[in-house]
N, C-alpha and C positions, 0 to 999 in steps of 0.2 A: 297072589304074588304082589309084593310091594314094588312100586316104581319110584325112583328118585329123580327129581329134575336137577340137572347139573348145568346151570347157566354158564355161558361163556364168560370167562373172567376178563375184566378190564385192566389193561396194563398201563402203568405210568412210565413214560419214556422221557428222557432228556436227549433231544436230537440236535446236535451241534449247538448246545447251550439253551435250546428252547424246549420248554415242558409241554408235552402233548399226551393224549390218551389214545389207546388203540385196543382193539379186541385181541385176545390171545390167539395166536396162530397167524396173525397178520404178517405178511412178508416184509422184510426189511425195506425193500424197494418202495413199498407203499407209504412209508412214513418219512422218506427222505425228501429233500427239496427238489425242485424241478431240474437241478443241475445234472441229474442222471440221464436226461434226454438230450443232452448236448452232443454234437459230433466230436470226433477225435480232437480236432483243432480247438474246441471249446473247453478242453480239460474237464470232461464229465466225471461224475461220481461213479466209480466202478466196483467199490467194495465198501465195507464199513467195519469199524472196530465196535464190537458189542461187548461192553464191560471189559474192554481191553483186548479181546481176542478178535483176530481178523476173520471175517466171514463173508460169504457170497451174498449178493443182494437178494437172491431167490430164497434164502433161508427163512423159515418162519420164526417168530418170536414167541417164547414160552414163559417169559418172566419180565418183571420190571428191569429196565436197562438204561444205561448211558450209552448213547450211540454217536459215533464220530464218523463223518464222511471221509472216504479215501478217494482222492482224485487221481485220474489216470496218469498225470505227469509227475506224480510223487514217486519216490523210490518204491513204496509198497504197491502203488498202482501199476508201475511198470513191471513189477514182479508178477502181478496177476495177469497182465497182458501177455508176458512171455509164456507163462504156464498154459494159458488158453491157446496160444498159437501152437504150442507143442501138441496139445490134445487134438487140435484141428488137423494137424498133419497125420497123427495116428488114425483119426477117423478117415481121412482121405485114403490112406493105405488100406484100411479095412474094406473100402469100396472098390478101389482099383485092383488090389492084389489080395483078395480074401484068403488065398491059400499060402501066403507068405507072411513072415513076421518081421515087422519093422521095430528096431530097438533103439531107444534113445541112448546116445553116448555122452560125450563130455562137451563142455563149453569150449569154443575156439574163437577168440576175439569177440565179435559182436554177433555170435551165432551159436547154434548147437549142432553137433555132428550126429547124424543118424546113419544106421546101416541095416541092411537086411541080414537075417540070421546066417544064411549060408553064402554071403558075399555076392548075391545076385545083383545084377545091374538095376538100379532104380528107374522106374518109368517117370522121370521128373516132370515132364510136361503134363502128363495125365494127372499126376498128383496135384500139381499147381492148379489145373483146371477145376478139379473137384473141390479144392479148398476155396477157390474164388466163388464157385457156385453156391457153396454153403454160406459164405459171407453175404452174397447178394440176396439169398433167400432168408437170411437172418435165422437160420435153423436154431431151435432152442436147445440149450444144455440144461438137463435136469439132474437133480441129486436124488439117488434112490438107495434104499436099504435092501441089501441082498443077503440071503442066508449063506452060511459057510459053504454048504453043498452046492448051491447055485453058482457062487463065485468060483469055486474050485473047478466045477464042470466047464464054466465059460473059459477060464484060463487054459484048461487042457485042450478044449476044442479049437481055440484060436492060436495055439502054439506059444502062449505066453509063459514059457517055462519058468522065468524068474519070478513072475507073479504066483504061479502055481506052487513053487517051492516055498515062497514066503508064507503063503496061506497055510501050507502044511506045517509050519513051525509056530503058528499062532493058535492059541486055544480060545477062539471066540465064536459066538453063535452066528454073528452077522457082521457085515461090513458096509460102509458107505461107498458107493460108486458114482462117478459122474457118467452121464449118458448123453451121447450125441448120435442121433439115428439109432443104429444097432451096434454102435461101438461103445464099450464100457472101459473105464479105467478106475483104479482105486483112487478115492478122493482124499488127498492129503492137504491140499491148499485151495483157497477160493479161486473161482474162475469168473470171467467177465459175464455180465448179465446179457450181453448181446454180441453176437459174432460180427455184427455190422461195424463195430469199433475197430476191427482188425484191418485197418486201411494201409498200414505200412509194414511190409515184410518182403523178404526175397527168399526164394528157394532155388538153389543151384547145385549142380553136380560138384562133388568134391572127393578126390581120391576114389575109393571104391564105394562111396556112400553119398550122402546129401548134407548140405549145410543150410540150415534154416536161420536166416538172419533177421534181426529186429533193430529198431532205432535205438541209438545210445542216449544216455541221459544228457550228455553235453550237446546233443543235436537231435532233439526228439521229433522234429518235423520232417526228417528225411533219412533215407538209408545212406550211410557213409560209403564212399568208394571202397571196394573190397581190398583188404591187405592180407596177403597170405602169411602164415606162420608155420612153415614146414618143420622147423626144428621142434616146436611144441607138439605138433601132431605126431612126430616120430617118437616122442617120449610117451604119449598116450598109446601108440601102437605097441611099443615095447612093453608097457605095463599091462596091456591086454594079453600079451604072451605070458607074462608073469602070472596073471590071474588064471590063465588056463593051466599052468603048472600047479598052482595052488588049489584049483578047483573052486575058486571064489569069484563069481562075476556079479553077485547081487547079495543083498543083506540076507535073503533066504538061505543062500549057500553058507554064509558065515554062521547064521543061527544053527543050521544043521550040523556044522562042524562042532559047535559048542555042545549041542545035544548028544552028539556021538562020542563025546569025550576026547575030541581031537584038537582042543584049543592050543595046548602046548606045542604039538607037532606043527600046527599052522603058524604060530608065532615064530618058531625057530626057522622054518622054511622061508617065511616072508622076510625075516631079517637077513638070512643068507643071500637071498636074491638082491636085496638092497646093498649089501656089503660087496657083492660082485660088481654092481654098477659103479660104486665108489672106486673100487680097485681098477676098473676099466678106465675111469677118468684119470687116475694117477698114471697109468701106463701111457695114456694118450699124451699127457704132459711130458712124460719122459721121452716119448718117441719124437716129439716136436724138437727137442733140443734147444738150449739157449734160453729157456724160460726163466726169468728172474722174479716175476711177480704173478701170483694167481689172485684174481679179483672175484669175489663171491657176492652176489646180490640176490635179493628175493623179497617178497612181501612179508608183512608181519606174521610171526608164528610159523614160518616155513622151516625152522630148524637150522638157520644159518650157522649158529655158533657151534652146535654139536657136529654138524656136517664138516665144518672147517677143521675141527679137531680129529674127526675120523679120517678125513682126507690127509691130514698131516701124518697120521699113523701109517697110512698106505704109502705116502711119499718117503717116509723113513725106510720102509721096506725096499723101496726102489732106489735108495742110496742118497736121498736128499737130507738136508738139515733145515727143517721148516722153522720160520719165525712168524708168529701170528701177530697181526696188527688189526685192531678194530677201529673203524671210522668213528665210532661213538666216543673215542678218546680225543677227538679233534673238534669237539663242539666249541663254539665261541662262548664267552661269558654272556649271561642273560641280557645285559644291557646292549649288546651288539647284535643280538639275533634279530633278523628282519621280522616285520609284522605282516599279517595277512590282511585281507580286505575288511575284516571285522576288528582290526586293531589288536589282535591277539598275536603273541609270539609264535612264529611258525618254525618249528624245529624239523619239519619234513623237507624243507627246501635245501638245495645244495649250498646255498649261501649261508646257512646256519653253521657250516663247518669253517674252521680256521684253515682255509685252503692254502694260504701262504705258508703256514707252518707245516702242513702235511706235505706239500710239494717240495719244500726245502729239505725235509727229513728224508723223503723218498729219493730225491736226486742224490743226496749225500750217501745214502746206502748203496745205490746203484754204482756210484763212483768209488766205492770201497772205503768210505770214511766211517769212523766210529760215531755212533749216534745213541743218545739217551732218548728213547721213545717217549712220546707224550702219554699222560694218564689223566683222564678227566673224572672229577668227582661230581656225580649228579646231585649229591647232597649239598655241597658247597658251591656248585657251578663254577669250579675253578680248575685250571690246568696245572698239573705238576709234571715232573719228569722222573722216569724210572731210574733207580740207583744203578742197576746193571746196564752196561752199554751193549750195543749190538754192532757187529761188523760183518759184512757179507763175505763169505769165503767162496771157493769155487763151487761147492755143492749146496750153498745156502739158497733157499727159495722163500720169498715172502708170501704169506697167506693173508690177504687183505679182505676183510669182511665188513659189509655195511650196505645200507639200502641204496647208496649211490654208486656202488661198485661198477656198474655197467655204463654209467653216464660218461660219454667221451670227454665232457668238459671237466671231469675230475682231474685228469692227468693229460692234458692236451699235448704236452711235449714229449711224453714217454714213447719211445719207438714201439710200434705195434708188435714186432717180432719178439719183444721181451715179455709180452703179456699173454696170459691165458685167462679167459673170462668164463665164469660159470653162473648160470641162473638156476635157482632152486625155488620150488614151491610145493605146497601140499596139494597135489592134483588128484583129488579123490576119484578113483576109477570104479568104485563099487556102487552100483545103482540100488535104489530101494526096491524096484521091481522092473518089469520090462519097459514101462512107459514113464517112469519117474526117476529122476536122478537125485543124488545128494550133492548139493553145491559145495565146491571147493572152499568157498568163503565160509560156509557154516562149519566146516571142519576146522578152519583156522580160528574162528571165533571161539569154539570150544577149547582148543589148545591154549589160546591166550587167556581166556577166562580162568582156566584151572591153574596155569602158571602164575598169573598175576595175583591170584588169591593166595597162593602158597608162598611166593617169594616177596611180594610187595604189600601184602595185606589188603589188596583192593577187593571190594565186594563185587558181586556179579553186576550190580547196577552200574558201577563205575566203568567196567570194561564194555558192557553193552552200549552204554550211552556214548562212549568215546568212539565206537567203531565207525560210524559214518565219517568222522574226521580222518580216521586211519585209511579208510577206503579212498577218500579224495586224494590223500597224499600219494597213495600207491598208483592211482590212475595217472597222476601228473608226473611222478618222479621215478617210477619203477617199471611199470608195464610198457611204456614207450620204448624202452631200451633192451627188452628181453631178446630181441633178435640180434643184438650185438654179441650174444654169447657164443663161445666155441663149443660149449656143452651145456645141456640142461639135465637136471635130475629131479625126480619126483620123490619128495620126502614122506609122502603119505604111505602108510602101511595098511595092507588089506584088512588086517584084524583090528585096527586101532579104535574104530567106533565102539566096539564092544568093551574095550579097556577104558575109554574115556567116559562111558556112560555112568558108572558108579561115582566118579568124581564130579561129573557135571550136574547130576540130578539135584543134589541138595543145594547147589549154588543157584541153579535156575529156579527152583521152588522158593527160594528166599526173596525173589524179586517181587515187591508189592505192586498191587494194581495201580497205585498212584504214580508209578514211574513211567507212565505213558508208553513211548516207543520201546523202551527197554523191556517193559512187561510184555508187550506184543511180541517182540523178538523172542523172549524167553518162552512164551507159550508155544510159539511155532517150533522152536528147537525141542521142547519137551514132546511135542506131537510126533516128530519123526523118530526121536529116541525111543519112543514107546514100542516101536517095531523091532528093536535091536536087543538081542540077548546079551546080558552083561558078561564080561570076561574078567576074572581076577588078574591083577597085574603081576602076580608072583613069578610068572615065567617070562616076563619081558626082560631081556638082557640089560645089564647095567650100563652098557655102552650104546643102547638104542637111542635114536633121535627122540623117540617118544618120552624117554626119561627126562629130557630137558623140560618137559611140561608137567609130568606127574610126579617127578622127584625120584631120588635114588640113583642119580647118574654117577657113573664112575669118574666123570670129569669134574664134578663139584662135590663139595662137602655137604651141600644142602639137598 
């Protein structure tokens, strides 16, 4: 018998701009600078981009690579921190309550909401203690390849129904799982190399579950004082009930609906539930009496425009004559727009609007005067006025939509009893599986990328590169005012990830490796879309909020 010697290959690596060599199979952590050994306060290296893809430091290298260090206090580093913190809580639950199933829920402020499957009271103090013990011991997290049968058996034994269903809809021989002690979870994203870095967190009782809190980017060295958001939580609770009606609580459930030929039925029922919620808001406005202006605000790609039109339809049914006003028609000319700290024009701030003109026209309308509403051309950056005038009659109601709609400084003199305020966002409630959620931000990124490519000719790189700036604007000018709302609505539809996937894939795949952070984000989005069964858009109604992004809306000719 002939034997062949297969010597270990030497890899050529570029690590943070420095060329080095290493043996094939070397872990990423072994080739990084000493910064990985720093404490939390020293902003250590916690992950790495390897040829543009975000990876854990414990991963082995199998080819020549360009490697870029990711530090803890960077946006990507904080994402790795939060993901690891969630895994640690799942581990603690597997130790303290091995016969019960803890399920990750939605984000809520600066934390994640968790609940036990059957609503059992969580043993918070015991969970907190086990988490801290694991941190003190610096228990290792490993990444392991597990066969399909082993993974399915583990999910069934541990009561991880959502994971079990997902595995049952995928045709793969094996999967990568993260392991901490005897606790496993499907490995979607990088995790910290050391539990000892988890020095800032808080676990507290919340409603019938738990809130796992983490430091925010604007104050990374402490946990902020807790601020409750009961209205937002009530929206998630309501959508949990909707998910129960639809039978979709995870991507596995959605995939199974598609495989069973029930996509059309799922789409129509999901749309009907959202339509009912919009109708409920219209009736709430009517029951209040005396409302003259409805203000609608929400973050980018939440579907504000289509929602305002659908709400207008419902208000007509309730006897109103709606007049729609967009705050986008009240931008200042470019030369008058304030600049940010980098000297760039900042169109996200309230002061970028011609507040004098807006308030003057709004006051005139409320007083019963005839007004030619403003119209702003984004091409020419100029304001003109509509030819047709508007005057408020007894049944007229103004529908005012824009990112600053809930900011009290927008209309400080308008009496509160004349206003009704609505906050809208795409609050994704469908998890990937039992222990991994889909970020509401990721949902909105996909929506915006698809819409901007279709309507503005932007490629995916432009949308993905701009997103950090969009998020900064939202955190400063939208999220702080969401509790001012009289009502909140979730514009995310349980089926939409399946519909968005065919539109998103070619755009994400077009992002070249040279585009840095945009490429890394595209790779991550492609990673979780890989678990989702595609759904044709044929059965999406033409008045759906989703049509604002994929096209074919009854409200527009495009």
